C-alpha atoms as one frame of an Amber mdcrd trajectory, in Angstrom:
protein
   0.264   0.064   0.082   1.557   3.609  -1.193   1.944   6.302   1.525  -1.270
   8.244   0.548  -3.514   5.203   0.529  -1.882   4.359   3.973  -3.038   8.115
   5.098  -6.348   7.465   3.642  -6.723   4.256   5.890  -5.437   6.036   8.824
  -8.112   8.707   8.180 -10.700   6.002   7.860  -9.927   4.643  11.254  -9.795
   8.140  12.877 -13.269   8.381  11.334 -14.516   5.202  12.871 -13.076   6.214
  16.221 -14.987   9.916  16.182 -18.033   8.025  15.045 -17.731   5.698  18.125
 -17.246   8.629  20.271 -20.324  10.417  18.880 -22.606   7.553  19.587 -21.224
   6.475  23.010 -23.855   7.340  25.733 -22.653  10.193  27.528 -24.779  12.503
  30.332 -26.330  15.477  29.048 -24.105  17.913  30.811 -21.036  16.374  29.336
 -22.199  15.862  25.902 -23.063  19.578  25.958 -19.860  20.908  27.115 -18.147
  18.656  24.637 -20.359  19.945  21.614 -19.685  23.698  22.893 -16.061  22.982
  22.859 -15.957  21.658  19.439 -18.091  24.477  18.196 -16.134  27.336  19.711
 -12.495  25.678  19.502 -10.418  27.807  16.714  -8.098  24.536  16.422 -11.122
  22.422  15.575 -12.092  25.271  12.877  -8.439  24.995  11.229  -8.841  21.200
  11.086 -12.137  21.362   9.559 -10.537  23.674   6.840  -7.766  21.360   6.173
 -10.147  17.992   6.202 -12.047  19.932   3.501  -9.038  19.913   1.289  -7.883
  16.363   2.234 -11.381  15.064   1.177 -11.167  16.756  -2.245  -7.715  14.855
  -2.747  -9.490  11.684  -1.398 -12.319  12.073  -4.064  -9.701  12.630  -6.937
  -8.148   9.191  -5.647 -11.603   7.722  -5.763 -12.159   8.762  -9.160  -8.948
   7.476 -10.404  -9.600   4.119  -8.684 -12.880   3.620 -10.163 -11.118   4.334
 -13.572  -8.125   1.836 -12.653 -10.672  -0.936 -11.933 -12.770  -0.301 -15.050
  -9.283  -0.646 -17.220  -8.495  -3.857 -15.301 -11.871  -5.320 -16.254 -11.157
  -4.744 -19.852  -7.848  -6.089 -19.728  -9.248  -8.962 -17.761 -11.893  -9.782
 -20.477  -9.122  -9.763 -23.154  -7.039 -12.279 -21.210 -10.175 -14.171 -20.795
 -10.515 -14.332 -24.637  -6.997 -15.172 -25.298  -7.310 -18.045 -22.862 -10.386
 -19.335 -24.989  -8.062 -19.270 -28.190  -5.719 -21.650 -26.767  -2.762 -19.516
 -25.405  -2.889 -21.342 -21.969   0.635 -20.449 -20.438   0.901 -17.271 -21.310
  -2.639 -16.271 -20.736  -2.608 -17.943 -17.164   0.305 -15.792 -16.042  -1.351
 -12.589 -17.514  -4.740 -13.377 -16.160  -2.968 -13.730 -12.654  -1.096 -10.549
 -13.102  -4.464  -8.717 -14.249  -6.498 -10.151 -11.212  -3.763  -8.868  -9.032
  -3.905  -5.599 -10.329  -7.907  -5.838 -10.093  -7.587  -6.748  -6.414  -5.439
  -3.742  -5.469  -7.500  -1.311  -7.606 -10.703  -2.665  -5.911  -9.073  -2.541
  -2.605  -7.995   1.510  -3.228 -11.705   2.229  -4.721 -13.517   0.657  -1.569
 -10.928   2.497   0.717 -11.406   5.872  -0.709 -15.221   5.367  -1.038 -15.892
   4.379   2.486 -13.701   7.086   3.895 -15.786   9.896   1.961 -19.016   7.795
   2.766 -18.244   7.862   6.521 -17.443  11.725   6.431 -20.991  12.265   5.239
 -22.206  10.005   8.122 -20.205  12.015  10.510 -21.579  15.112   9.402 -25.009
  14.036   9.230 -24.533  12.373  12.849 -23.043  15.443  14.466 -26.050  17.534
  13.234 -28.791  15.001  14.167 -27.201  14.843  17.763 -27.011  18.553  18.160
 -30.385  18.819  17.277 -31.451  16.104  19.973 -29.414  18.171  22.483 -31.198
  21.283  21.821 -34.503  19.946  22.066 -33.507  18.090  25.470 -32.304  21.536
  26.747 -35.630  23.113  25.627 -37.498  20.372  27.374 -35.472  20.690  30.673
 -35.864  24.442  30.192 -39.581  24.139  30.172 -39.647  21.715  33.141 -37.673
  24.320  35.367 -34.530  22.285  35.610 -32.127  24.680  37.329 -29.226  22.751
  35.887 -29.978  24.766  32.413 -30.511  27.982  34.018 -27.501  30.953  34.542
 -24.906  29.010  33.105 -24.421  30.598  29.833 -23.816  27.694  27.920 -26.904
  27.209  25.816 -26.799  25.180  22.632 -28.829  27.661  20.626 -25.434  29.331
  19.618 -23.556  26.001  18.854 -23.279  25.404  15.067 -20.961  23.416  12.923
 -17.609  22.253  14.504 -15.354  25.239  14.782 -17.736  27.792  13.383 -18.055
  30.015  16.514 -14.453  29.700  17.037 -13.880  30.774  13.279 -16.224  33.797
  13.838 -13.992  34.975  16.917 -11.149  34.745  14.882 -12.629  36.890  12.402
 -13.967  39.237  14.886 -10.460  39.491  16.510  -8.718  40.098  13.098 -11.352
  42.996  12.475 -10.565  44.472  15.898  -6.769  44.264  15.029  -7.621  45.945
  11.745  -9.712  48.518  13.552  -6.870  49.244  15.932  -4.316  49.554  13.254
  -6.529  51.992  11.243  -6.924  53.967  14.735  -3.025  54.361  14.982  -2.751
  55.251  10.976  -5.176  58.030  11.450  -3.443  59.275  14.635  -0.068  59.496
  13.040  -1.703  61.414  10.114  -3.482  63.683  12.375  -0.072  64.477  14.080
   1.605  64.699  10.752  -1.042  67.387   9.685  -0.587  69.208  12.715   3.234
  69.267  12.205   3.052  70.290   8.692   0.397  73.068   9.715   2.721  74.367
  12.274   5.556  74.644   9.957   3.332  76.493   7.361   1.751  78.782   9.764
   5.027  79.519  11.481   6.860  81.784   8.636   3.418  83.365   8.023   3.020
  84.490  11.585   6.526  85.778  11.760   6.169  87.867   8.488   3.308  89.383
   9.600   4.653  90.514  13.089   7.804  92.013  11.053   5.371  94.021   8.853
């Protein structure tokens, strides 16, 4: 197995572990804290952005593996025809080689396909669990459960993984831009005052001499 297919397999195993982590029954408070952390963490936002690029490459590998399976199937059909025509020795060795390449091509196709499919399942599972948690929180709030009051950790603001963290980073970047803009305005104001003093200085001296 080549390096990139080994990385795809590692990603598949990671997705399986994450999926098991999502379906493990946990107390409502623990799960609410977990989903809030996943939504607000800027690290998760960066990982999610990187995973989108990774899945694009995996999709390309999947399309390539499907193409290879099709080509190997055509070669296997051609070798089968040569066997029927009497080329027993050469056809048998060629058939084994083609079948081996077919096996590897199918393995790569299934590996990439299951990785992409499980990514969709993870996304859908996350959304469904989040909806369930929001409904549970609403029910507890309507029942007057004190555990849902005054903690400021409502799930109404929780969205996709890293979404809140990404928005916080954008807000911090805008604040930095605003501070830089204020400094530039202050520097321009100081420079304007300095130039005004330089221009008004000779004029006022000439008027006093007259």
